[in-house]
Each structure stands twice: as C-alpha cells, then as structure tokens.
N, C-alpha and C positions, 0 to 999 in steps of 0.2 A: 472751756471751749471759747475761742475768740476768732472773729473775722477781722482781718487786717486789710484795710482799704487805702489805696493811694490815689489821690486826685491829681491829675496833671493840669497845670495852668488854670486853677479854679477861678482866679480873678480875671483872666483874659478870655477864657472859653466857658462862658456861662450866659446863654441867651435862652429866652422862652422858659425861664425857670428850670433849666437843666440841673441846677444844683439840688433841686428837689428830689432827684433820683438818689442822691447820697443820703439825704435826710430819711427817705423812705426805707432804704436798706438798713440804716441804723435803727429805726424804730422797729422793724420786723425782727431784727436781732434782739433788741432789748425786750420786746414783748415775750420772747421765748427764753429769756435768761442767758442769751449768748453774748459774750463780751464783744465790744466793737472798738477797734483802734483806727483812728483817722490820721493820715499824714498827707502832706501836699508837697508837690515839687513844681516850682515855677521856673522862670527864666534863669539859666545858668546852673540849675540844680541837677546833680546826678542822683541816682538812687540804687539801693541794693536790690537786685531782682529777686532774691530769695526772701526778702523781708515782708512782702505784700502778696496777698492771694487774689485780690480783686483790684484791678486797675481801671480808672475811669477818665475819659476825655470827653468833655462837653462840647457844645457847639459854639460857634462864634461868627461874627460878621467877617467879611473879607479883610478888613483892616486888622482884625484880631489874628486871623490866620497868617497874614503878612508878618505880624509881630512875633509869632512863635514858631513858624514852620522851620526855619533854618536852625534855630536854637534846639528844637525838638530832635532834629536829625543829629545835630552835633553832640548834644549832651545826654540824650535819652534813648536813641535808637538801639544801641547795642544791649542796654539793660532791658528794654522792652522785648527785643527779640529773644533774649535769654529767658526772660520770665514766661513768655508765651510758649516757648519750646518746652519749658519745664512744667507746663500745665496750669499756669496762672490764668485767671479769667480776665479778659480785656473787653470792656464795653466802650465803644466810641460812637458818639452821636453827631450827626450832621457835619460840621466843620472838622471835628475830630475824625469822623469816618472818612472824609475826603483825604485826610492826611495819612491814612493807613496805606494808601496805594503808592504807585510809583511817582506820581507828581500830580499837581493841580495846575492846569494851564489857565491863568487868569489874565485874559487879554494878551498883552505882549510879555507878561511876566510869568515865569514858570516857578511855582513853589515846589521845593523838593518834598518828596514823600518818604515815609518810613520803610516802604517796601515789604510790609508785613502781609499784604494781601495783593493778589494779582488783579489790580483794577487801575483805571485811569479816569481822571475827572477833568472836564473842560468847561469853561464858561462859554457856552454857545449862544448865538443870537436867538432871540425869542423871549417870551414872557417867563417870569419866575414860576416855578411849580409850587403852588400854594394851596393849602386846604387840609381838611381832615382826611386821613388815610387809614385803610385797614388792609392787613396782609394775612395770608395763611402761612404759618411756619410749622416745621416739624422739629421739635427739640425734645430730647429725652425719649424718643420713640413715639411721641404723641403729637398729632396735628392740633394746633391751637390757633386762635385768632389774636393778632396783636393790633391794637388801635393806637393812633397817635395823630400828630400834626406835622406837616412838612411845609417848609418855606426855603427853597434853594434855587439859585440861579445856575449852579453847576450841574452838568449832566455826567453821571458816573456810568461807565461801561466796564463790566467784568471781563477779565481775560479768561482763556481756556482753563487756567488753573484755579479758578475761583467758583465757589458755590454761593448762590444767593441765600440770604436769611429766609426769604419767603417769596410768595407770588402775590401780586397785587389783586385785592378784591375790589377796592375802590380807591381812587386817588391816582397819583402819578408814579411814585416809586423812584428808582434810580435815575431814570431819564425820560419817563413819559411814553416810551415806545415799546420796550421789550417785555413789559409786564413783570419785571423783577424788582425786588427791593432788598437793599442791604447786602451784607456779605457774612458768611459763617464758615469758620474753619476751626475745628477742635473747640477750644474754649474762647475763641475770639469772635466777637460779634460787632459789626459795624452797621449803622442804620441811620436813615434820615429822620426817624420819628422822634419828634420833640413832645412836649406836652405839659409837664414832663412825662416821660415814657412809663416809668415803673409804677407810679401810683395808679395808672389806668390799666395796668397789666400785672397784678400782684403775683400771679403764678410765675411770670418771667423773673421778677425779683427773687422769688424763692428758688427758682432754678439756678440763678447765678450764685446765690448764697450757698446752696448745697454743693455746687461745683467748687467754689472757693474753699469751703471747709473740707471737702474731700481731698483737695490738693494739700492742705495744711496737715491733716491728720491721717492721710493714707488709706482711708476706707470710706465707702459711701455713708452719708449722714441722712437720717430720716428726720425731717423737720416736724415739729409739733404743729398740728393744724391751728389756724387762727380764725376768728370770726371775721370774715371778709365781706360782710354785708355792704359796707360803704364802698369798698374797693370794687365789688361787683357792680354796684350802681354806677360808679365812675366809668367803668368799662362799657357798660350798656349805654350810658349817655353818649360816650364818644362814638360808639358804633352807630347809634341812631342818627348821628349827623353826617355820616359818610354816604 
C-alpha cells in the first residue's frame, strides 16, 4: 500500500513551515508501514491527475501568489479539476486556499483563480487578521476541533455554492465577520490555518491519508492507531493560546 502525494509549487508556496505538513503525512505513513511517494510540480509543469491521490498547495506571500497564479491556471487547472472530480484529496493552505476560488483581488490587480470552489477573496482595507485560531469542523461524521495560526490580509467570502470547513471558535477565520473558516467540498479542503496545520491536528492528517488511500485502492482503509501523546500535547498547547 502506498500514498502518492503531489506538492504544487513547494519552493514558492511555503510559509510558516507549511512544508511540515508534508513531512508529517510522510512520517505517519512510514510509522504504519505504508509506502509514501512524493512528487512536485512547479512553474510550467503539468501533471497526470490519476497519478496522485493527495494534492497539496501551501501558503505564500502576495509576491509568491503573483508569481504562480497565472501559471497554475494555465498549466494545472484542468488536471486539478479532473483529479478532484475523481476523488483525489486536495489540501490548500492560506495563499493556496485563496487561489481555489474565482479570483483574488489584490489592489488594482486581479489574480485568476482555479474556480474549484465558489469563493472570492479581496484585499480589503484594514488590519491583517493575525493570531491563533480554533474552529469546529465536521469531517467523517464527527465534530472535531482544528487549531492553527492565521495571518492574512485577504478577506474570503464563500458563495452560495460553498460550504465552510468549520465555524470559528476563536480567531478571525475567512474574513473576521461571518464566523466561518475555510471551505470543504467532497475531498477538497481549503483553510487559512498555518502552523503547520497537520502536526497540531493529527486526526486531520489521518483523515486525509485514509481518504487518499481509499481513492487509490477503492475501499475504506482502517489506519493502525499511533501513540499520539506528543501530537495531542501540540494540539492542546495550540488551543490553550486561542
């Protein structure tokens, strides 16, 4: 059994240790004896949508998004849409999350989005939304708390065709006003939570791994339990600061 992960723009979109999410997924696979295959697609690179079961886009500063947005739409949008429609897992964090929508209005410049989620992001006047954040999310039929860190100037608003990842318990979330955070559709998740996200929420990493393996092998996969003492401590520490 093998999990096949593709990182999009790992050199350009890696802020607040977002690459640690990939490392954490790899370790949780290795600890269970599950094979792990890593691939990357950068500027100008296309990819086979059937070859990868977990797709990852990290966060980046505005200049990083400017550098990759048009290329992502031109060289990767069709493959991403095909992969998501076929059940692949897509996790997009912060800058990557913003690019899932229709567009990101950054001052006078409009960055094209992938159109994979019904959302719009605008860089509005006002302070950046910064700090530790916690949300309540329902994934796999169970309500759980996700903890992380947010730092974004863009305000994201979900359209009528989008569902949030969760509701804000503390912090700002998508825009600081509507109490919503992230977006969730089928096996697609977009979120502003950095940290990195997955080491603070080991159950979420396992949820993504299980979904990715189910897509590859065609049936639900029961993951071997791990000793998550340190991971639980990391989550509790993150929650204590919100």
